[in-house]
N, C-alpha and C positions, 0 to 999 in steps of 0.2 A: 603384101600386095596393097598398093595405095587405094584409097576409096575412089569409087567412080565419081564422075562429075555430078551425076544426079544425087548421089548420097551426100557429097559435100554441100550441094545446094540445099538439101533437106536439113542437114545439120545446121547450116547457117541460118535458115529460116527459123528453126527451133530455138536457136540461141537468141536471135533477135526478138522472138516472141517472149522468151524467158525474161530478157532485159525489160521489154515493154511492160510485162505483167508485174515485175518487181517494182519498177518505177511508178506504176499506177497504184501501188500500195499493198499488193499482195505479199504475204509472207513467203519465205522460201519453200515451206511445206505446201502452201497453196499452189505455187508455181510448179513444184514437182508433181503434184496431183493432176494439175491441168494439162501438163505436157508429157506425162508418162515417165518422168525420171524415177529411178528406184528409191530415192530418198531426197530430203531437203539438202543434204550435203552434196549429193551428186549434182543437183540443179545449181547450187552455189558454186561448186568447183568448175562446172562447165562454163558458167558465165564469167567467173574469175579468169579462166583460161583465155577466153576470147577477148576480154578487156585487156589482159596483159599483152596479148598478141597485137591488138589495135594500138596500144600505147607504144609498143616497140616499133611498129610500122610508122607511127607518127614521129617518134624521135628520130628514126632513120631518115625520114623525109625532111625533117627540119635540119638535120646535120648535112644532108646532101645540098639543100638549098643554101645553107650557110657557106659550105665549101665552094659552091658556084659563085656566090657573091664575093667571097674572099679572092677567088681567082680573077674575077672581073676587076675588082678593086686593085689587085696587084698589077694587072695589065695596064690600067689607067695610071697608076703610080709610076710604072716604068716609062710610060709615054711622057709624062710631065717632069720626071726627075731631071733629065739633062737641062731642060729649060730653067727649072728651079735652081739647080746648081750653078747655072750661068748667071744668076741674078735676077731672073724674071719674077717680080713680086706676085703677079697673078698666079703663075705656075706654082710658086712656093706656097701660096694660100691653098691652092687646090691639093697639093701634096699633103699639107697638114690636115686638111679636112678628110682626105682619104685615110690617112694614118689614124685619125680619131675614130673614124667609122670602123676600121679594121680592129682597133682596140675594143670598141663596144661589142662587135661581133664575137671576138675571142674572150670577152669577159675580163679583159685586162684592167678596165677601169672600175670594176665592181668593188674592189677592196677599198678604193677611195670613197665611194658612196657609203659603204657600210661604216667606214671610219667616221665620216661626217655625221651620220645618224647616231652612232654610238656616242661620239663626243658631245653632240647636242643633248642627247638624253642624259648623259652623265652630268653635264653642266646644270641641267634643270634639277636633277636629283640633289646635287651638292647645294645648289641655291635653296632648295626646299628644306634641306637639313639645317643649313645655316639660319634660315628664318625661324625654324622651330627652336633652335638653340637660343636665338635672340629673345624669342617670346618666353621661353622657360626662364632665362636669366632675368628678364624684366619682372616676371611674376614672382621669382624667388628673392629679388632684391628687397632690402628693408625699406620701409617708407621714408620718404624725404631724400632719397639717394638719387 
């Protein structure tokens, strides 16, 4: 049988208090003692459970918001598409902007960003190694060379 509304509210208050106490610097044992948990592990597990639930709810909300945005963008793209295909430059720019935004929302352009960052970092490391090799070669070269 599911917990009553009053019991769920009591559990929610206890969990919130446990989070507040832990964030204020108390140990899990101190949180357990203050709130009547059977052990520090029980207090930690209870808080971990609620944080996991909150994270899942937040991810679900974010996914729903992304899906709504993608639907709205698709509707706008459909409205401007015939004009763009007929040669309307402004409509074509709008369609391209919409497509770029949809790619960002879907993460389709993330790989390009990562590649750029990795390439830049690799270039810097290679240049650093080449400079160290030049310095070593200069130091090892016989005088007058």
